[in-house]
N, C-alpha and C positions, 0 to 999 in steps of 0.2 A: 418853471418860472423863467420868463424871458426878459432880457434887457435889450432893447433896441437902441443901440448906442454904446460906445465903449470908452467914454471919457471919465473925467473926475467925478461927475454927478453919478454916473453908473457905479463907479467904485464906492462912493459913499453910501448909496442906497443898498448896494450889494453887501457891504459889511454889516448892515443892520439885519439881514436875513440869513447870512451864513451861520452855520452852527445851530440852526433851529430846525434842521431836518429838510431844508429846501435844496433841491437840485437846481442849479442856475445855469442858463445858457446865455451868453453874451454874443450878440450879432452886430457887427460893425465892420466897415472896410478897414478901419484903423482902430486898434485897441491899445490903450496906454500901457506902458511897461508895468505899472503897479498891478493892474488886473491880470496881466500875463503871469506875473510872479505868483499871485494868489492862485491862479489856475494850476500852475506847476506844482503847488503844494497842497492842493485840495482835490479830492475826487468828486466833490460836489459841483465843481465849476467846469463847464465846457465852453470852448471858444469857437465861434464861426467868424473868422476874419475875412469876410466877404461882404459885398454890398447887400443890403436888406432885400429880401423877397418875402412876400406873404406866405409862401410855402413853409417858412421857418416857424410861423406861429399858428398854423392851421389847427393844431390840437392843443394849443396853450390854454391854461386856465387862469393865468395871471401874467400880465405884461407891464413892464415899466418902459415908458417911452422917454428916452433921455438923449436922443440924437440932436446934433446941431444942424441937421438937414431938415428943413421945414416940410418938404414934400414927403420924406420918409415918415416923419412924425404924423402928418395928416393921414397918410395911407394906413399906417398901423393903427392909429386911433379910430378911424372910421371902421376898419375891419373889426376891431375889438368891440366897439359900441354895437355894431350891427349883429354880432354873434354872441353877445352876452358874456364876453370875457372880462374879468376884473382888470381894470386899467388904472395905472397911476401915470398920468402924463405930466412929467416934471417941467415941461416947457409951457403947458397951458393947463393949469390946475382946474379950470372950469370944466374940462372934459374928463376929469378923473372920476372913477367910481369908488375910489378909496384913497386914503392918505396914509402915509407912514411917517412917523416922526423920528426924532433922534432917540436912541435907546442906550442907556448906560447899563452895562452888564458887569457884575462883580460876583463871581461864584454863582449861586442860584438867585441872586438878587437881580431884578430887572426894573429899571425906572424909565418910563417912556415920557417924552417931552414933545408936545405938539404946539404949533403956533398957527394952526389953520392952513398949513401948506403954503403960506405966503412969505414967511420970514426965516429962511434956512440959516441965515447968519445968527439970528437970535437963538434958534434952537441949538446951534453949535456952541455958542457962548454959554448957554445954560447947561448944556451937557458937560462941558469942561469944568464949569464952576461947581456944579452939583457933584460931579464925579470926584473932584478933589476933596469934597467934604465928607465923602463916605469913608468911614474908617476901615483900615485893613482887617480889623477884627470882626467885620460884618459876617463872615462865614461862621466864626465861632458863635456869634449871637444867634444866627439862624439854626445852628445845630443844637444849641441849648433849647431854643423854642421847640424844635422837633422832639427833643427828649421830654420836655414838659407835656407836650400833647400825648406822647406815648404813655407817660405815667398817668395822665388824667384819664385816658381810655380804660386803663386797668383799674384805677382807683374809684371812679365814679360811674354810675349807670346813666345818670341824666345829663343831657347836653348842657343844661343850665349850670349844673354843678361843675362840669368839666370847664365850661367857659369861665366861670368865676375863679376856679383854681388857677387856670392858665393866666388869666389877667393879673391876679395878685402875685403869683410866683414870678411872672415875667417882669412885673413892675419892680419887685424886690431885686431881681437879678440886675436890671438896668440901673437901678439906684446904686447898688453896690459897685457896678462896673464903672459908673461915672462919678460916684461919690456925691450925688446930688439927689434931691427929692423931686420927683415929677408929679405933676397934676394928673388926675385921671383923665 
């Protein structure tokens, strides 16, 4: 995965993919200190602090175009389109072949937020607002759900019975956890 550009947008997009098994290469003549710090602490990030050349993305499968240099953006975009490389052009979304939104990660929980690729400020605001409302106990809740699934697999042979058991037991757990009665 390549990032053509090394500024704040590259950093934000990069943070969404790190930790997901992606190896990231950032190519730019100037790379912000925050990205350099991330690279120092992560074996997943490689920096090429040089002007962009097509040679860098010849074998790429996925490219984020996030440069403030219009000519570089155009060159990288045209190459990706012509060669069937997945492209997220953050400077001209109409040229993108995919979008990636804001992602909230808390333990194994992932909540994705998208605004059609046109409103990053709204996505950021929602990510912060929703993130604050996710309780710290979410990991405990997910582990309890995993335990219920494991018990159901042993206890019931039909998927319908397992589903019903999990639904009822989880509802009871959540009701006790929050002290309120939930609708189905």
